[in-house]
C-alpha positions as CSV (number, residue, x, y, z in Angstrom):
1,M,33.8,87.6,173.9
2,R,34.5,90.9,172.2
3,H,35.6,92.4,175.4
4,H,38.2,89.6,175.9
5,E,39.4,89.7,172.3
6,T,39.9,93.5,172.6
7,A,41.7,93.1,175.9
8,G,44.0,90.5,174.3
9,A,44.7,92.7,171.4
10,H,45.8,95.5,173.8
11,E,48.0,93.2,175.7
12,D,49.7,92.0,172.4
13,A,50.2,95.6,171.4
14,D,51.8,96.5,174.8
15,V,54.2,93.6,174.5
16,L,55.2,94.8,171.0
17,D,55.6,98.4,172.2
18,R,57.8,97.2,175.1
19,A,59.9,95.1,172.6
20,D,60.3,98.1,170.2
21,E,61.4,100.3,173.1
22,T,64.1,97.7,174.0
23,R,65.2,97.6,170.3
24,Y,65.4,101.3,170.2
25,E,67.5,101.3,173.3
26,A,69.9,98.9,171.5
27,V,70.0,101.3,168.5
28,S,70.6,104.3,170.7
29,S,73.6,102.5,172.3
30,R,74.8,101.1,169.0
31,D,74.8,97.6,170.5
32,A,76.5,95.2,168.1
33,R,75.1,92.2,170.1
34,F,71.8,92.8,168.2
35,D,73.2,93.0,164.7
36,G,71.4,90.5,162.6
37,E,68.7,89.9,165.3
38,F,66.6,92.8,163.9
39,F,67.0,95.7,161.6
40,F,65.7,99.3,161.9
41,A,64.6,101.7,159.2
42,V,64.2,105.4,159.1
43,A,61.0,106.7,157.5
44,T,62.4,110.2,156.8
45,T,65.5,108.9,154.9
46,G,64.2,105.6,153.4
47,I,67.3,103.8,154.7
48,Y,67.5,100.6,156.8
49,C,70.5,99.8,159.1
50,R,71.9,97.4,161.6
51,P,71.5,98.3,165.3
52,S,75.3,99.2,165.6
53,C,75.2,101.8,162.8
54,P,77.5,104.6,163.7
55,A,75.2,107.3,162.1
56,V,73.4,109.7,164.3
57,T,70.5,108.0,166.1
58,P,67.2,108.9,164.5
59,K,64.1,110.1,166.5
60,R,62.0,107.3,167.8
61,R,58.9,108.4,166.0
62,N,60.7,108.0,162.6
63,V,62.0,104.5,163.3
64,R,60.5,101.2,162.1
65,F,61.8,97.7,163.1
66,F,62.0,94.6,161.0
67,P,63.0,91.0,161.7
68,T,65.0,90.6,158.5
69,A,66.7,92.7,155.9
70,A,64.3,91.3,153.3
71,A,61.4,92.6,155.3
72,A,62.9,96.1,155.3
73,Q,63.6,95.9,151.6
74,G,60.0,94.8,151.0
75,H,58.8,98.0,152.6
76,G,60.9,100.0,150.2
77,F,63.9,100.8,152.4
78,R,67.4,100.9,151.0
79,A,70.5,99.5,152.6
80,C,72.7,101.9,154.6
81,R,76.0,102.7,152.8
82,R,77.8,103.1,156.2
83,C,76.9,100.0,158.1
84,R,76.1,97.6,155.3
85,P,73.2,95.7,157.1
86,D,73.1,93.0,154.5
87,A,76.6,91.8,155.6
88,V,75.8,91.1,159.3
89,P,75.8,87.6,160.8
90,G,72.4,85.8,160.4
91,S,70.1,85.7,163.3
92,A,71.2,82.9,165.8
93,E,67.5,82.1,166.3
94,W,66.9,80.8,162.8
95,N,69.9,78.5,163.0
96,V,69.0,77.1,166.5
97,R,65.3,76.5,165.8
98,A,64.2,73.1,164.7
99,D,60.8,74.1,163.4
100,V,59.7,74.7,159.8
101,V,60.7,78.4,159.8
102,G,64.2,77.7,161.0
103,R,64.6,74.8,158.6
104,A,63.3,77.0,155.7
105,V,65.7,79.8,156.5
106,R,68.6,77.4,156.5
107,L,67.5,75.9,153.2
108,I,67.2,79.4,151.6
109,G,70.6,80.2,152.9
110,D,71.9,77.1,151.1
111,G,70.5,78.3,147.8
112,V,67.6,75.9,147.5
113,V,65.0,78.5,146.2
114,D,67.5,79.7,143.6
115,R,68.0,76.1,142.4
116,E,64.6,74.5,142.9
117,G,62.2,77.5,143.4
118,V,59.6,77.7,146.2
119,P,57.9,74.4,145.2
120,G,61.2,72.6,145.8
121,L,61.7,74.3,149.1
122,A,58.2,73.3,150.1
123,V,58.7,69.6,149.1
124,R,61.8,69.5,151.2
125,L,59.9,70.9,154.2
126,G,56.9,68.6,153.7
127,Y,54.5,71.6,153.6
128,S,52.5,73.3,150.8
129,T,53.9,76.3,149.1
130,R,51.0,78.4,150.7
131,Q,51.9,77.1,154.2
132,V,55.5,78.0,153.8
133,Q,54.8,81.4,152.5
134,R,52.3,82.1,155.3
135,Q,54.6,81.0,158.2
136,L,57.7,82.8,156.9
137,T,55.8,86.0,156.2
138,A,54.2,85.9,159.7
139,E,57.6,85.5,161.5
140,L,60.1,87.1,159.2
141,G,58.1,89.8,157.5
142,A,59.0,88.3,154.1
143,G,58.3,85.2,152.1
144,P,60.8,82.8,150.6
145,V,61.2,84.7,147.3
146,A,61.9,87.9,149.1
147,L,64.4,86.3,151.4
148,A,66.2,84.6,148.5
149,R,66.2,87.9,146.6
150,A,67.9,89.7,149.5
151,Q,70.5,87.0,149.6
152,R,71.1,87.2,145.9
153,A,71.6,91.0,146.2
154,H,74.3,90.5,148.9
155,T,76.0,87.9,146.8
156,A,76.0,90.2,143.7
157,R,77.4,93.0,145.9
158,V,80.3,90.8,147.1
159,L,81.1,89.7,143.6
160,L,80.9,93.3,142.2
161,Q,83.2,94.6,144.9
162,T,85.8,91.7,145.1
163,T,86.2,90.5,141.5
164,G,86.5,92.0,138.0
165,L,84.0,89.7,136.5
166,P,81.6,91.2,133.9
167,V,78.3,92.4,135.3
168,T,76.3,89.8,133.1
169,E,78.3,86.9,134.6
170,I,77.8,88.3,138.1
171,A,74.0,88.5,137.6
172,F,73.6,84.9,136.8
173,A,76.3,83.7,139.3
174,A,74.3,85.4,142.1
175,G,71.1,83.6,141.0
176,F,69.2,86.3,139.1
177,A,67.0,85.1,136.3
178,S,67.9,88.1,134.0
179,V,70.2,91.0,133.9
180,R,67.2,93.4,134.0
181,Q,66.0,91.8,137.3
182,F,69.6,92.0,138.6
183,N,69.9,95.7,137.7
184,D,66.4,96.6,139.2
185,T,67.2,94.8,142.4
186,I,70.6,96.4,143.0
187,R,69.2,99.9,142.3
188,Q,66.2,99.3,144.7
189,I,68.3,97.8,147.6
190,Y,71.5,99.9,147.3
191,A,70.2,103.0,145.5
192,R,73.1,102.6,143.0
193,T,73.7,101.0,139.7
194,P,75.9,97.8,139.7
195,S,78.7,99.9,138.1
196,A,78.5,102.5,140.8
197,L,78.9,99.7,143.5
198,R,81.9,98.4,141.8
199,E,83.5,101.9,141.4
200,E,83.2,102.5,145.1
201,S,85.4,99.4,145.8
202,G,87.9,100.1,143.1
203,A,87.4,96.6,141.6
204,R,88.4,96.5,137.9
205,T,86.0,95.6,135.2
206,G,86.6,92.6,132.9
207,R,88.0,89.2,133.6
208,D,91.5,89.4,135.1
209,S,92.7,85.9,134.9
210,A,95.3,86.2,137.6
211,A,92.9,87.8,140.0
212,F,90.2,85.3,139.2
213,A,92.6,82.4,139.8
214,A,93.5,83.9,143.2
215,G,89.9,83.2,144.3
216,I,87.2,85.4,145.9
217,P,88.2,87.2,149.1
218,L,85.6,87.1,151.8
219,R,85.0,88.4,155.3
220,L,82.8,85.9,157.2
221,A,81.2,88.0,159.9
222,H,80.4,86.8,163.3
223,R,78.6,88.2,166.4
224,G,80.7,89.1,169.5
225,P,83.9,87.4,170.6
226,Y,85.1,84.3,168.7
227,A,87.3,81.7,170.3
228,A,89.1,80.8,167.2
229,G,91.9,78.8,168.8
230,P,89.8,75.9,170.0
231,V,88.0,75.8,166.6
232,F,91.3,75.5,164.7
233,D,92.6,73.1,167.2
234,L,89.7,70.8,166.6
235,L,89.9,71.1,162.7
236,A,93.7,70.4,162.9
237,A,93.0,67.3,165.0
238,E,90.3,66.0,162.7
239,A,91.8,67.0,159.3
240,V,91.2,64.2,156.8
241,A,94.1,63.5,154.3
242,H,93.4,64.6,150.7
243,V,90.4,66.6,151.7
244,E,91.6,69.0,154.5
245,E,94.6,70.6,155.9
246,V,95.5,73.1,158.6
247,T,98.9,74.9,158.2
248,G,100.7,77.6,160.1
249,E,101.4,78.4,163.7
250,P,98.7,78.7,166.4
251,G,97.2,82.2,166.2
252,A,97.9,82.5,162.5
253,R,96.7,79.1,161.0
254,T,94.9,78.6,157.8
255,Y,92.3,75.8,157.3
256,R,91.8,74.7,153.7
257,R,89.4,72.1,152.4
258,T,87.7,70.8,149.3
259,L,84.0,71.3,148.8
260,R,81.4,69.4,146.8
261,L,78.8,71.9,145.7
262,P,75.6,71.8,143.6
263,Y,77.1,73.1,140.4
264,G,80.7,72.1,140.8
265,S,83.6,71.9,143.3
266,G,85.5,74.4,145.3
267,I,88.4,74.9,147.6
268,A,88.0,77.1,150.7
269,A,90.6,78.7,152.8
270,V,89.8,80.2,156.2
271,H,92.3,82.1,158.3
272,E,92.4,82.0,162.1
273,A,91.7,85.4,163.7
274,R,94.4,86.5,166.2
275,P,93.2,86.3,169.8
276,R,93.1,90.1,170.3
277,E,91.1,90.6,167.1
278,A,88.6,87.7,167.8
279,A,87.9,89.1,171.3
280,R,86.5,92.3,169.7
281,G,84.2,90.6,167.3
282,G,84.2,91.0,163.5
283,W,85.0,88.4,160.9
284,L,87.2,85.6,159.7
285,E,89.1,86.2,156.5
286,A,88.5,83.6,153.9
287,R,89.0,82.9,150.2
288,L,87.0,80.7,147.9
289,H,88.1,79.1,144.6
290,L,85.0,77.8,142.6
291,T,84.6,76.0,139.4
292,D,81.1,77.6,139.0
293,L,80.3,81.0,140.6
294,R,76.7,80.1,141.1
295,D,77.9,78.0,144.1
296,L,79.2,81.2,146.0
297,T,76.1,81.6,148.3
298,T,76.0,77.9,149.1
299,A,79.7,77.7,149.8
300,V,79.6,80.7,152.1
301,Q,76.7,79.2,154.1
302,R,78.5,75.9,154.5
303,L,81.5,77.6,155.9
304,R,79.4,79.6,158.3
305,R,77.8,76.4,159.6
306,L,81.2,74.7,159.9
307,F,82.7,77.6,161.9
308,D,79.4,78.3,163.9
309,L,79.5,82.0,162.8
310,D,75.8,82.7,163.4
311,A,75.9,81.8,167.1
312,D,74.9,84.2,169.9
313,P,77.9,83.9,172.2
314,Y,76.4,86.4,174.7
315,A,73.4,84.2,175.3
316,V,75.6,81.0,175.5
317,D,78.2,82.4,177.8
318,E,75.6,84.0,180.1
319,R,73.8,80.7,180.5
320,L,76.9,78.5,180.9
321,G,78.8,81.0,183.0
322,A,76.1,80.6,185.7
323,D,77.4,77.0,186.4
324,P,80.3,77.1,188.9
325,R,81.9,74.2,187.1
326,L,81.9,76.0,183.7
327,A,82.3,79.6,184.8
328,P,86.1,79.6,184.8
329,L,86.1,77.8,181.5
330,V,83.7,80.4,179.9
331,A,85.9,83.2,181.4
332,A,89.0,81.7,179.9
333,R,87.5,81.1,176.4
334,P,84.7,83.7,175.8
335,G,83.0,83.1,172.5
336,T,83.6,79.3,172.4
337,R,81.8,77.8,169.4
338,S,80.3,74.5,168.6
339,P,81.5,73.8,165.1
340,G,79.2,72.2,162.5
341,A,80.1,70.6,159.2
342,A,80.8,71.9,155.7
343,D,79.4,68.5,154.4
344,P,76.9,66.9,156.8
345,D,76.9,63.5,155.0
346,E,80.7,63.5,154.9
347,H,81.0,64.3,158.6
348,A,78.6,61.5,159.5
349,V,80.8,59.0,157.8
350,R,83.9,60.4,159.5
351,A,82.3,60.2,162.9
352,L,81.7,56.5,162.3
353,V,85.0,55.4,160.8
354,G,87.5,57.8,162.3
355,R,90.1,60.1,160.8
356,A,92.6,57.6,159.4
357,A,89.9,55.5,157.7
358,A,88.2,58.5,156.4
359,G,91.4,59.5,154.6
360,E,91.6,56.0,153.1
361,L,88.0,56.2,151.9
362,A,88.6,59.7,150.3
363,E,91.6,58.3,148.3
364,A,89.9,55.1,147.3
365,Y,86.3,56.2,146.7
366,G,86.5,60.0,146.3
367,K,86.6,62.0,143.1
368,R,90.0,63.4,142.3
369,L,90.1,67.1,141.6
370,D,90.8,68.1,138.0
371,A,93.4,70.5,139.4
372,P,94.7,69.3,142.8
373,C,95.9,72.1,145.1
374,G,98.9,70.9,147.2
375,A,97.7,68.3,149.7
376,L,94.1,68.8,148.6
377,T,93.6,66.2,145.9
378,H,90.1,64.8,146.4
379,L,86.4,65.4,147.1
380,F,85.2,63.1,149.8
381,P,83.1,60.3,148.4
382,E,79.3,60.6,148.1
383,P,77.2,58.3,150.2
384,A,76.1,56.3,147.1
385,A,79.8,55.4,146.5
386,L,80.0,53.8,149.9
387,A,76.6,52.1,150.1
388,D,78.1,48.7,149.1
389,H,81.1,49.0,151.5
390,P,82.0,45.7,153.2
391,D,81.8,47.3,156.6
392,P,78.2,46.7,157.5
393,A,77.8,49.8,159.8
394,L,79.3,52.1,157.1
395,S,77.1,50.5,154.4
396,A,74.0,51.0,156.5
397,L,74.7,54.7,157.2
398,A,75.8,55.4,153.6
399,G,72.8,53.6,152.3
400,A,70.4,55.5,154.4
401,L,72.0,58.7,153.3
402,A,72.0,57.8,149.6
403,E,68.4,56.6,149.6
404,G,67.1,59.7,151.5
405,R,65.9,57.8,154.5
406,L,68.4,59.9,156.6
407,R,68.6,63.6,155.9
408,L,71.2,65.7,157.5
409,D,71.1,68.8,155.2
410,A,70.4,72.3,156.4
411,G,66.6,71.8,156.3
412,A,66.5,68.3,157.9
413,D,63.9,67.5,160.5
414,R,66.3,67.0,163.4
415,E,64.0,64.8,165.5
416,E,63.4,62.5,162.5
417,A,67.1,62.3,161.8
418,A,67.9,61.4,165.4
419,R,65.3,58.7,165.3
420,V,66.7,57.2,162.1
421,L,70.3,57.4,163.4
422,A,69.4,55.6,166.7
423,A,68.0,52.7,164.6
424,L,71.0,52.2,162.4
425,P,73.3,49.3,163.3
426,G,76.8,49.9,164.5
427,L,76.4,53.5,165.6
428,S,77.2,54.1,169.3
429,A,75.4,56.7,171.4
430,E,78.6,58.7,171.3
431,T,78.7,58.6,167.5
432,V,75.1,59.6,167.2
433,A,75.7,62.6,169.5
434,V,78.6,63.7,167.4
435,I,76.6,63.5,164.3
436,R,73.7,65.4,165.7
437,T,76.1,68.1,167.0
438,R,78.2,68.4,163.9
439,S,76.3,67.3,160.9
440,L,72.9,68.6,162.1
441,G,74.3,71.6,163.9
442,E,72.2,71.0,167.0
443,P,73.1,73.3,169.9
444,D,71.6,71.2,172.7
445,V,72.9,67.6,172.5
446,G,73.6,65.7,175.6
447,F,76.7,63.4,175.4
448,P,76.8,60.0,177.1
449,G,78.6,60.0,180.4
450,S,78.7,63.9,180.6
451,G,76.8,63.9,183.9
452,D,74.7,66.8,182.6
453,D,71.4,66.9,184.3
454,G,69.8,69.5,181.9
455,A,71.3,72.5,183.7
456,H,73.1,73.6,180.5
457,R,70.0,73.6,178.3
458,P,69.6,74.8,175.6
459,W,73.4,74.9,175.1
460,R,74.6,71.4,176.0
461,S,76.7,71.1,172.8
462,Y,78.5,74.3,173.8
463,A,79.1,73.0,177.3
464,H,80.6,69.8,175.9
465,R,82.9,71.8,173.7
466,H,84.2,73.8,176.8
467,L,84.7,70.6,178.7
468,R,86.5,68.9,175.7
469,A,88.8,72.0,175.2
470,A,89.7,71.9,178.9
471,G,90.3,68.1,178.8
472,A,87.5,67.5,181.3
473,V,85.8,64.8,179.1
């Protein structure tokens, strides 16, 4: 028995060694495809980086690898000033996975730990706090508190470097419990004081009312090429009156929408990347107007899900490009995304009733903004406001959402949600597929009548998007 256990341990070590050698090759070649998939730290400098960091490649014996930025920080490493590893796209794996780890990461990204603590996270997942801690630490090298702390630090850096808000306001807006905790965390992760971080960016101290009214400028990073045109085409075709709008000419459009958030409301504007810029990889320019800055992290994550910014286009395109039918479509639109939803409950209702009726619901049942902004005047109604609607299908769907029998949030159990959706009256198989793809963000949904025999797994949602963009379905 001991002999077999020892042999198994050696085999596991060999696999890890080979994986680390592959990671080191990615670091040596500064391969941006792996940004966010793992991080590397240098023992001699005490700094951790993204794989594409432009600094001189360190010697292999000095390099350590970590699955998350939080894990590197937990081992005492500071973020690199050149490559800003905390700003990379999230790992595509955690957004694709439907297990408890994937669900937990998505909920932490949505700010659940900041608002409800680890016990609240565990309740949403249906596990004990000890089980959640153990599983996250085993796979990510960091528990929920450490993951949330890393996220708070990134949010604080964004606010320090893009706004003139006082440091005390930023500390609490980012989710820290105290200014002292905020200062200690910033020093540990960035090796600078909050004031020094701000000075590097040139942001002015003190509340500048004009600058604050202009919103928070953001760069929403994505991995690899991004086919922005089809995404903005879809958003323009779907835009619901009073809640959304798309303005400008193709190639330079702006998508704007209202957001219902845990602490207040917001208006987001995201700009279409020009084709040449999007083909290189990088980011989408955005701006957020929030009634409560504590909603910044949540708002950013919801935009990331809407625009599918944490996808791995290399893996998707490689798989779909092997199909002779899809190969020319993939070649024509590299980096095609499968958009999600900024508000999963809202999009489920929209999938059922259609665009025109959704606009009528927004006007009749939605909350009017205290300060309307052009065509954006309302928040889409919450499910509870529609639970008694005379349309029986809409009433059933809204009732299930309002009562919690159907959950479509970032941490939802996708299999359970699919089961509940299939049992609701008035939802066609096509509508259920749309809700699963958009509201739940499932990457592998087969659409009725698509003729897909499973050859496109695990990226059937992306295959459907290619075919829809080409007018083939």
